[in-house]
C-alpha positions as CSV (number, residue, x, y, z in Angstrom):
1,M,11.5,-3.4,-7.2
2,R,9.2,-3.6,-10.2
3,L,5.7,-5.1,-10.0
4,E,3.7,-6.2,-13.0
5,L,0.2,-7.6,-13.2
6,D,-0.2,-9.2,-16.7
7,R,-3.8,-9.7,-17.9
8,V,-5.0,-10.6,-14.5
9,T,-8.5,-11.9,-13.9
10,A,-9.6,-12.8,-10.4
11,A,-12.8,-14.0,-8.8
12,Y,-14.5,-14.9,-5.5
13,G,-16.4,-18.0,-6.4
14,D,-18.6,-17.1,-9.4
15,T,-18.2,-13.4,-8.9
16,I,-15.5,-11.8,-11.1
17,A,-13.6,-9.0,-9.2
18,L,-10.9,-8.2,-11.7
19,R,-11.1,-8.5,-15.5
20,D,-8.0,-8.7,-17.7
21,V,-6.1,-6.1,-15.7
22,D,-2.6,-4.9,-16.7
23,L,-0.8,-2.8,-14.2
24,T,2.9,-1.9,-13.7
25,V,4.8,-0.3,-10.8
26,P,8.2,0.6,-12.1
27,T,11.2,0.5,-9.8
28,G,11.4,3.6,-7.6
29,S,8.0,4.9,-8.8
30,V,4.8,5.8,-6.9
31,V,1.6,4.5,-8.5
32,A,-1.8,5.5,-7.3
33,L,-4.7,3.0,-7.8
34,L,-8.0,4.9,-7.6
35,G,-11.6,3.9,-7.9
36,P,-15.0,3.9,-6.2
37,N,-15.9,1.4,-3.4
38,G,-16.2,-2.1,-4.7
39,A,-14.1,-1.4,-7.8
40,G,-11.7,-4.3,-7.0
41,K,-8.7,-2.3,-5.6
42,T,-8.2,-4.4,-2.5
43,T,-8.6,-7.5,-4.6
44,L,-5.8,-6.3,-6.9
45,L,-3.5,-5.8,-3.9
46,S,-4.5,-9.3,-2.6
47,V,-3.5,-10.8,-5.9
48,A,-0.2,-9.0,-6.0
49,S,0.7,-10.1,-2.5
50,G,-0.4,-13.7,-3.0
51,L,-3.4,-13.6,-0.7
52,L,-5.7,-14.4,-3.7
53,R,-4.7,-16.5,-6.6
54,P,-5.8,-15.1,-10.0
55,R,-8.1,-17.1,-12.2
56,S,-5.8,-16.2,-15.1
57,G,-2.9,-13.9,-15.8
58,R,0.5,-13.5,-14.1
59,V,2.1,-11.6,-11.2
60,L,5.8,-10.6,-11.7
61,L,8.4,-9.1,-9.4
62,D,11.4,-7.8,-11.2
63,D,10.3,-9.6,-14.3
64,E,10.2,-13.0,-12.6
65,D,6.9,-14.9,-12.5
66,Q,5.6,-15.1,-8.9
67,T,2.1,-16.2,-9.6
68,D,2.6,-19.5,-7.8
69,T,4.7,-18.0,-5.0
70,P,2.9,-17.9,-1.6
71,P,2.6,-14.6,0.4
72,D,5.6,-15.4,2.6
73,G,7.8,-16.0,-0.4
74,R,6.8,-12.6,-1.8
75,V,7.7,-11.0,1.5
76,E,11.1,-12.6,1.3
77,R,11.5,-11.1,-2.2
78,G,10.9,-7.7,-0.7
79,L,7.1,-7.0,-1.0
80,C,5.4,-5.3,2.0
81,H,1.6,-5.2,1.9
82,I,0.0,-2.9,4.5
83,T,-3.7,-3.9,4.6
84,E,-6.7,-1.8,5.4
85,G,-7.1,-1.4,9.1
86,R,-4.6,-1.5,11.9
87,S,-2.1,-4.2,11.0
88,V,-0.4,-4.5,14.4
89,F,-0.2,-7.2,17.1
90,P,-2.2,-5.5,19.9
91,G,-0.8,-7.7,22.7
92,L,2.8,-6.9,22.0
93,T,4.7,-3.7,22.8
94,V,5.4,-1.1,20.1
95,A,9.1,-2.1,20.2
96,D,8.3,-5.8,19.8
97,N,6.0,-5.1,16.9
98,L,8.8,-3.4,15.1
99,R,11.4,-6.1,15.9
100,M,9.1,-8.8,14.5
101,F,9.4,-7.5,11.0
102,A,13.2,-7.0,10.9
103,P,16.0,-9.6,10.8
104,P,17.6,-9.9,14.3
105,Q,20.8,-8.1,13.2
106,R,18.7,-5.1,12.1
107,A,16.1,-5.1,14.9
108,K,17.7,-2.2,16.8
109,K,18.1,-0.1,13.6
110,A,14.5,-0.8,12.7
111,V,13.3,0.7,16.0
112,E,15.5,3.7,15.5
113,R,14.2,4.3,11.9
114,A,10.6,4.0,13.1
115,V,11.1,6.5,15.8
116,D,12.9,8.9,13.4
117,A,10.0,8.7,11.1
118,F,7.3,9.0,13.8
119,P,8.8,10.5,17.0
120,R,5.7,9.8,19.0
121,L,6.4,6.1,18.7
122,G,9.5,6.7,20.7
123,E,7.3,7.7,23.6
124,R,5.3,4.4,23.3
125,L,8.0,1.8,22.8
126,G,7.1,-0.1,26.0
127,Q,3.3,0.4,25.5
128,L,1.0,-2.4,24.3
129,A,0.1,-1.6,20.7
130,G,-3.5,-2.3,21.2
131,T,-3.8,0.5,23.8
132,M,-2.6,3.2,21.4
133,S,-4.9,5.5,19.4
134,G,-5.9,4.5,15.9
135,G,-3.5,7.0,14.4
136,E,-0.6,5.8,16.4
137,Q,-1.4,2.2,15.5
138,Q,-1.4,3.1,11.8
139,M,2.0,4.8,12.3
140,L,3.2,1.6,13.8
141,A,1.8,-0.4,10.9
142,L,3.5,1.9,8.4
143,S,6.8,1.6,10.3
144,R,6.9,-2.1,9.2
145,A,8.0,-0.7,5.8
146,Y,11.1,0.7,7.6
147,A,11.6,-2.4,9.7
148,Q,11.5,-4.7,6.6
149,Q,13.4,-2.2,4.4
150,A,11.0,-3.5,1.7
151,P,11.8,-2.2,-1.8
152,L,8.1,-2.5,-2.8
153,I,5.3,-1.3,-0.5
154,M,1.6,-1.6,-1.2
155,L,-0.8,0.4,1.0
156,D,-4.5,-0.1,1.2
157,E,-6.5,3.0,2.5
158,V,-4.0,3.7,5.2
159,S,-5.6,7.0,6.0
160,M,-9.0,5.5,6.6
161,G,-10.8,6.9,9.7
162,L,-7.8,9.1,10.8
163,A,-7.8,12.8,11.8
164,P,-6.5,15.1,9.1
165,I,-3.4,16.0,11.0
166,I,-2.5,12.3,11.2
167,V,-3.2,11.9,7.5
168,D,-0.7,14.7,6.8
169,E,2.0,13.0,8.9
170,I,1.3,9.7,7.0
171,F,1.7,11.3,3.6
172,E,4.8,13.1,4.7
173,F,6.2,9.6,5.6
174,L,5.1,8.2,2.2
175,G,6.9,11.1,0.5
176,R,10.0,10.1,2.5
177,L,9.8,6.5,1.3
178,A,9.4,7.7,-2.3
179,A,12.4,10.0,-1.9
180,E,14.5,7.0,-0.7
181,G,13.6,5.2,-3.9
182,Q,11.1,2.6,-2.7
183,S,8.4,1.5,-5.1
184,L,4.9,2.4,-3.8
185,L,1.4,1.2,-4.9
186,I,-1.1,3.3,-3.1
187,V,-4.9,2.8,-2.8
188,E,-6.2,5.9,-1.2
189,Q,-9.4,7.8,-0.5
190,Y,-7.6,11.2,-0.3
191,V,-7.4,11.5,-4.1
192,A,-5.7,14.9,-4.2
193,K,-3.0,13.8,-1.9
194,A,-2.5,10.6,-3.8
195,L,-2.2,12.5,-7.1
196,A,0.3,14.9,-5.6
197,L,2.6,12.0,-4.6
198,A,2.1,9.7,-7.6
199,D,4.1,9.4,-10.8
200,F,1.4,7.4,-12.5
201,V,-2.3,6.7,-11.9
202,Y,-4.7,3.9,-12.7
203,V,-8.5,4.2,-12.2
204,L,-10.4,0.9,-11.6
205,V,-14.1,0.6,-12.0
206,R,-16.1,-2.7,-11.6
207,G,-12.9,-4.7,-11.9
208,R,-11.8,-3.0,-15.2
209,L,-9.1,-0.4,-15.7
210,V,-10.8,2.7,-17.3
211,F,-7.8,5.0,-17.1
212,A,-4.0,4.8,-17.0
213,G,-1.9,7.9,-17.2
214,E,0.0,10.7,-15.5
215,P,-1.6,12.6,-12.6
216,G,-1.9,15.7,-14.7
217,E,-4.0,13.9,-17.2
218,A,-6.3,12.5,-14.5
219,D,-6.5,15.8,-12.6
220,D,-8.4,17.7,-15.2
221,G,-11.6,17.0,-13.3
222,A,-13.5,15.2,-16.1
223,I,-11.9,11.7,-15.6
224,L,-11.9,11.6,-11.9
225,G,-15.2,13.5,-11.5
226,H,-16.9,11.0,-13.8
227,Y,-15.6,7.9,-12.1
228,L,-15.0,8.9,-8.5
229,G,-17.5,11.7,-7.9
230,A,-17.1,13.6,-4.6
231,A,-14.1,11.6,-3.6
232,A,-12.0,13.3,-6.3
233,A,-12.2,16.5,-4.4
234,G,-10.8,15.0,-1.2
């Protein structure tokens, strides 16, 4: 699935968060959206998923205007937005969390796919999601992408606060999604890992795009070092 933001400006009250942003995620591509804290990255994902209506501009999925489509309608079209934090239902079991995001006829397969991707979830299927570790909860949240079989997945800082070994597992999973042809838009603090996975990179600063190009162009140190500082070495 192709995502396009066309000249998007977005605001919270009188505060402009995005200014005239153009961004494209081609079908089957991995796009990294980088930038310092407060740059507007989460806002951009919120506009794309329908959680925030843009002040101007358009959001298109497969070249069809979805600007007025509510979030649930975009989910039905095939967009999966994994937000920052642990997007799970803590009072439900792991298995029930997975089944919730899959059609009834695919519920069993969704659980099997999740366990195949993250074997430790197979040991937790009957456990309440809220009693798992932060890393395990994030694995469960990511497994929604498998459960939904979403062709377009947006991920907002999914490695935040996790141990390095868990981060490695998560990026291995993202590589698997990319290999299966799913479109990915990734906001990520581990810049080096994001660049290694991405086909294309955007850098957002204070609501404006300051760079758009291939990872090799961004990875020369000058661009990322200037805009991201120490994070570029992560």
